[in-house]
N, C-alpha and C positions, 0 to 999 in steps of 0.2 A: 540617410533617407530623402529618397529621391520628393520633388514637389508633388506630382499626383499622388504616393504613396500618403503624403503627411495629411492633404487635402482629405482621402477617401476615409484616413483613420480619424480625423477630428467629425467627419462629418457622421459616423459609426458610431462615437463617445457621445457628441451633441443628442442626436437622436434618441439613444438609451436613456442620456439623463433626463431628455425631456419625459419620455416615458416613464419614468421612475417616479420622476415629481408629480406628472397629472395623477397616475394611479395612486400613490402615498396621498395627496389630497382627496382624492375622491374616497380615501377612507379602505379602501379594498387593499386584500392581499396578493393580487396577479401580479406584484413586483416580483415573486421571486420566480415567475414563468421569465419576465424579461432578463432579469438576473442572470440566468442561467443561458441564456443565449448570446450573451457578452465573451464569452469563452468562443473562440473562432479562428478560424485562418484566414490569413491577409490575402487579398487577390494578387497581391505581387509580392507574397514568399514572408515567411513569419509569423507570427501568432501574437495573436491579445488575449491576455488571459487574466481574468479581475477576480478578487475575494470573493467568497461567498457569501451569501446574504438568508435572511431568515427563512425558515421552513412556514410551507402552510399547515392548518390544521389536518388537511387531509393526508399530510406524508406518514405512511408508517414506517418508522426505522429497519432498517436491517442490519444485520450482526456483519461487521469486517471482522471476522477470525483468525490468529495467526499465532504460533508459538513463537517465545520472544526471539528477536534476532533475523526474524524472517521476512522486514523491508515495509513494517507497519507503517511509519511513520511516512516513507513516500506515496503509500498508495493512499495516506489520508490526506495527502495534496492534489493527488491525483481526482480522488474523489470529488473533492470541492472544484478541482477545472473543471468534472465533465458535468457536473451537473447544476452548478454552481449554489450550492446549497451548503450551510454550514456541518460539520460532524462531529461527534464527541468521542467518548470512551465510555466502558466502564468504570471509572474511578471518577468520572464527572471534572476532569484537570481544567476543563476550559468553562468550568459552573454548567454546562448542560444537562440536562436527564433525558427528556424523549423528545426534546425540540431540536431533530436532529436528521439526517439523512440515515448516516448508518453511527453504530456504534462500535468504534474499534476494541475489540475482547482478547484477553488471552486466555481465559478461562478455558478447559477445567484445571491450568497449570496451576499448582498448589500453593506457590507463591507470590505469583505475579497475575494471577488470575482472580475476576470477582464474580461470583454469580448471581445476578441481579434479581431481586424479589420479582420484577415484571417482566421477567425472560421470555416467558411463555406466550407474552403479547408479541413477541418478533418471530413472525412465522417462515421468512428467508433471510439467508445468509450468502456471504461469497466467503470463501474458505482460499486463505491464502499461504500455501505452502512453498519449503525450500530446501535443498538438501539436509539434513540433518549434520552430515560432516560439516557443511558452513555454518547452518543456524545455529548449533550448540558454541559453537568460539565466539559468534556474532553477541550471542546471549552473554557469554562472561565478559566479553568485552565490555559489555552496560556495567554488568557488576563490578568489576575492575574500577570503570572510573566513579561509580558511586562512592566505591569505597574510599577512593582516594580523594573523592570530592572536587574532580574535574568537569569541565562540561562535556553532555554527553552527545555522541558522536564527533569525538575528536581524538581519542587514543586509544589505542591498541595493547592491551596487555604485554607484557614480555613474554617471550619464550617458557621460557623458566615455570612463570607465574600461571600460564595456561597449561603446562603438564602438569604440575603440582594438584589445580583444581580439577581436571579431567581425569585423571587417575580416581578423588576422591566422589565425582560425581556423575562419570560417563554413563555406566550404568542406568542410575535413576533417569538422568535427562535422555536419555535414546527411550527408557520407558513412559516418559511425560510425552515426547514427541510424538511418538506411536499412537498412544492414548487420545491425545489431542485432534489427530487427525481421525481417528474411529468414532471421537465423541460426534463431533461435526458432519463426519457423513453419515452416521447413524442418525441424526436428530431430525433432519429434514427428507422430503422425499427429493427425488432427483430433479423435478421441475422446481424447486423450492429454495436450488442452493446453484454455485458455481464455483468451479477449483480454478485457482489463478495461482499457476507455478511464476515463482521470483523468476527462477532461470528465464521464463518464454518472457515476461512481462519485461523485463530490461534486454532481450537480446533484440538486435538491431531490427531483425526480418519479423520474428513474432510477435514482439510489442505493439505494433499496432494494432496485429490484428486481437492480441488478448485484449489491450483497453477497449477496441469496437465491441468485442464481446461482453465485459464488464458493464460499458456504456448502454448496451441494450438490455441488459440484466436489470442494471437499475433503475433504469427507463420503463420497464414494465412495471414499477408499482406506482400505486395511487401519488396523483400529486408531484410526481418528478417526471420533468419534460428535459432530458439530457440536450446536450449537443450537438450538433448533426454531425453523422459517422465521416462526413468528408471531412472535419476539421478536429477529427479525431487523433490523425497521425502528426499534426504537429503539436496541438496540444499535449499529447503523450511525450514528444520529442522534448518541449520545453521542460515539463515536470520531472520525465524521469531520465534523460539524455543532458542534462545540466552540466555534466563535467566536460561534455565534449565542447564547449564553449558555443559557438555561434553557427554550429550547423544546422538547428532549428530555434534560429532567435526570438527572445521575449519581447515585444515593443511595451514598453512600460511610461504612461503618462501619471501627472500630479491628477490627484483625484478632490475634486469638490468637496470642501468642506460639511455643504449641507447633503450630501449622500450618505448613509450610513452602510458599512460593509462589516459584517461579524468577521469575516474570517481572515486569515493570515494573509497579510500585502508589504512587501511580494511573496509570494510563494518561495518558502525556504528549502533548501536543497534537503535531502534526507542523512547524508553523512561526509563529513572530512576527516576522516580518523587517518591517525598518522599514527608509524611505528611498523615492526617484524609484521608481515603476512603467513610468516608460516606457519600452521597449526597442524603439528603432524599426529597421528594417531600409532598404537600399536598393532600389530598384526590382528590379533586378536578382537580388539575393537571395531577394525574395518571388518571383519568376518561376521561380528555380532550384527554390525546396522545391515550387510547387505542378507542375513538371517531374516530380520524382522522386516527389511523391504518386501524379501520375496513372501512373505507370510501377508504383509498387506495385498502386495500383486494379485496372489491368490483368494484372499477374502472378497476383494473388489475386481474380479475379472471381468463382469460382465459390465459394469461400469462403463458407459460411453463419455465420451467428452477427450478432458486432457490428464488423467488420472493416471490410468495404466502407463501410458506413453512416458508420462514425467517420470514416473517410479522405474523404468526400466533405464532411463536416463542415469538417475542416483545411483543406480546398482551399477552400471557401466563406469560411471564417473567413480565410485569407491573402488572396485574391484583395479583400475589402474592408477589408484594413488600409491603412492611410496609408503612402506610401513616405517617406523618410528627408526625398527632396528635396521633398517637399511639405507637409511636418509642421513646427510651430514646436514647438521643443523646451524645456521648461522643467525646469532640474534642481530 
């Protein structure tokens, strides 16, 4: 790092920490606003991303809904980087209930979702969706890791394990995937929800645009001041494109011990799974996916935004998928 860049970054950090201390000494809650502005693109390239801080009492949580295996862990990191506020989930896994900016949820998945008794208090949702062709195998990988007692997001199931589980569960999981999307589409008015396709979010060109849309949606909530839109592409690259190395480097310095942050630091990547990537389907299963996706496309044909284009993308991807009967499987 150049001398000028180090001087610039040190000045940003020093000024920010002084501001935090002053606000905390005055007993105010406005430190959340200052914390949110700490994730930023640097003048000479790269990003400075700090962990999330406490939410203020005016913040109203938003649901972050997804079918399991759709990239919820990655978006958890992205939300904290964009808003500077700590997130939570429906199981209160980090000890938080309502004191969060978003609540990650898989409801109404019957085994991995939880219907909160205070869910009616949440009036806005962002729905993360992923091609069921890919989301269902990703969910199975999670189940396989849990069964084998290995660390999550580190290992893919062998192909024979996938095929056996798939043939027992495909119809039911495809039904759950469809019901999940419809539940959240029908729960809120269009102006109170946003569709975030996983495939768009991780795309090199679409990703920064989707992240900016999400940044603006979250920023429309009370008490939330997200990062500047100009900094979103670099912060998006730091969180989402971590596997591409230093394309958008993240600068990290040791944090002062007297400044308390409640988010993850550093921001941990979403997945490092190893193992065979092939996840074959039968011709009948692929046809079933196309049929269900076409039904959803017909139901929501008048919907603006990203839903219809991404459903069409899913249909085309599935139609070009080689059926198991024609594929040569290599473990």
